[in-house]
C-alpha positions as CSV (number, residue, x, y, z in Angstrom):
1,M,80.3,99.1,90.6
2,A,79.1,98.4,94.1
3,D,77.2,95.3,92.9
4,T,80.3,94.1,91.1
5,L,82.4,94.5,94.1
6,H,79.8,92.8,96.3
7,H,79.6,89.8,94.0
8,L,83.4,89.6,93.6
9,T,83.9,89.8,97.4
10,K,81.3,87.1,98.1
11,V,82.8,84.7,95.5
12,L,86.3,85.2,96.8
13,E,85.4,84.8,100.4
14,T,83.3,81.7,99.6
15,V,85.8,80.0,97.2
16,A,89.2,81.1,98.6
17,G,88.2,82.0,102.2
18,V,88.1,85.3,104.0
19,E,91.8,85.5,104.7
20,E,92.7,85.0,101.1
21,A,90.1,87.5,99.9
22,E,91.5,90.0,102.4
23,A,95.0,89.4,101.0
24,F,93.6,90.0,97.5
25,F,91.9,93.2,98.4
26,S,94.9,94.3,100.3
27,T,96.9,94.1,97.1
28,V,94.3,96.0,95.2
29,G,94.1,98.6,97.9
30,S,97.9,99.0,97.9
31,N,98.0,99.5,94.2
32,V,95.2,102.0,94.3
33,G,97.0,103.7,97.3
34,H,100.1,104.2,95.1
35,I,98.0,105.8,92.4
36,I,96.1,108.0,94.8
37,Y,99.3,109.1,96.6
38,D,100.8,110.1,93.3
39,E,97.8,112.3,92.7
40,Y,98.1,114.0,96.1
41,A,101.9,113.8,96.5
42,S,102.7,117.4,95.8
43,Q,100.1,118.6,98.3
44,L,101.0,116.0,101.0
45,E,104.8,116.4,100.7
46,K,104.6,120.1,101.2
47,E,102.1,120.0,104.1
48,C,102.5,116.7,105.9
49,S,104.7,118.1,108.6
50,N,102.0,120.4,110.0
51,G,99.6,117.4,110.5
52,E,96.5,119.2,109.3
53,I,96.5,118.1,105.6
54,L,96.5,114.3,106.1
55,P,93.0,113.9,107.7
56,K,91.6,116.4,105.2
57,V,93.0,114.3,102.3
58,L,91.8,111.0,103.8
59,I,88.3,112.4,104.3
60,E,88.1,114.0,100.9
61,L,89.3,110.8,99.2
62,E,86.9,108.5,101.0
63,N,84.0,110.9,100.5
64,R,84.7,111.3,96.8
65,A,84.4,107.5,96.7
66,G,80.9,107.7,98.2
67,G,81.6,107.5,101.9
68,D,80.5,109.9,104.7
69,F,83.8,110.1,106.7
70,R,84.4,112.8,109.3
71,L,87.2,113.5,111.7
72,I,86.5,112.4,115.3
73,E,89.9,112.8,117.0
74,M,93.3,114.0,116.0
75,D,96.6,114.6,117.7
76,E,100.3,114.1,116.8
77,N,100.0,110.4,117.4
78,R,96.6,109.4,116.0
79,I,93.8,110.2,113.7
80,V,90.3,108.7,114.2
81,L,87.7,108.8,111.4
82,E,84.1,107.7,111.5
83,N,81.8,106.9,108.6
84,T,78.1,106.0,108.3
85,T,78.0,105.3,104.5
86,C,80.3,102.7,103.0
87,P,82.0,103.9,99.8
88,F,81.3,100.5,98.4
89,G,77.6,100.7,98.8
90,A,74.9,99.2,101.1
91,K,75.6,95.6,99.9
92,V,79.0,95.5,101.6
93,N,77.5,94.1,104.8
94,G,78.9,90.7,105.4
95,T,81.9,91.1,103.1
96,R,84.6,92.2,105.5
97,S,87.4,91.7,103.0
98,A,86.3,94.8,101.1
99,C,87.5,96.8,104.0
100,M,91.1,95.9,103.1
101,V,90.8,98.4,100.2
102,T,90.0,101.2,102.6
103,S,92.7,100.1,105.1
104,N,95.4,99.9,102.5
105,I,94.6,103.2,100.8
106,V,94.5,105.0,104.2
107,G,97.6,103.1,105.4
108,H,99.6,103.9,102.3
109,L,98.8,107.6,102.3
110,A,99.3,107.9,106.1
111,S,102.6,106.0,106.1
112,N,104.0,108.0,103.2
113,C,103.1,111.1,105.0
114,K,104.4,110.1,108.4
115,G,106.9,107.3,107.7
116,Y,104.8,104.7,109.5
117,A,101.1,104.1,110.2
118,K,99.0,101.4,111.8
119,V,95.4,101.2,110.7
120,I,92.9,99.7,113.2
121,L,89.4,99.0,111.8
122,E,87.7,99.3,115.1
123,K,84.2,99.1,113.6
124,T,83.1,98.4,110.1
125,I,79.8,98.5,108.2
126,A,80.8,95.2,106.5
127,R,81.0,93.4,109.9
128,G,77.5,94.7,110.7
129,D,78.6,97.5,113.1
130,G,76.4,100.0,111.4
131,M,79.3,102.5,111.0
132,C,83.0,102.5,110.4
133,R,85.6,103.7,112.9
134,V,89.1,103.8,111.5
135,S,92.0,104.6,113.8
136,V,95.3,105.6,112.3
137,S,98.2,105.5,114.7
138,F,101.7,106.8,114.0
139,N,103.6,105.1,116.9
140,D,101.4,102.3,118.3
141,D,103.3,99.0,118.7
142,I,100.8,97.3,121.0
143,T,97.3,97.5,119.5
144,P,96.6,94.9,116.8
145,G,96.2,96.4,113.4
146,L,97.7,96.6,109.9
147,E,101.1,98.2,109.7
148,Y,102.2,100.3,106.8
149,F,105.6,101.7,106.0
150,A,106.6,104.6,103.7
151,D,107.8,103.8,100.3
152,D,111.5,104.2,99.7
């Protein structure tokens, strides 16, 4: 699966460009986010208000996919996760558009839990940073990032 994703990402980035590949993977990630949210909906809807369940669900989800995510920081306004193993495998390096899947899944789950979320990919393995650092903010209107809003 990782090899397939790697080749698909490289082809899309080469043929269509990085921005178009990111748009494509954002759509894929959004669709997957809807499916995953439905899987976790009953648990999230009951426990989102206490703030403890969301990071646990995000970490479980990413780690089930093959990542090595852990919680670095959390308060009522922000969650910060770090990861040393990409869920998409070692070949992800150099294919930054694949990170849009992670961003959209995290953003979709977080925004449906909190109403709004901004995902900032501070570091990514795909960009050659050697690790991922994903910040999820619930009220940041200054820092550049990808904004997500709860489904109606």
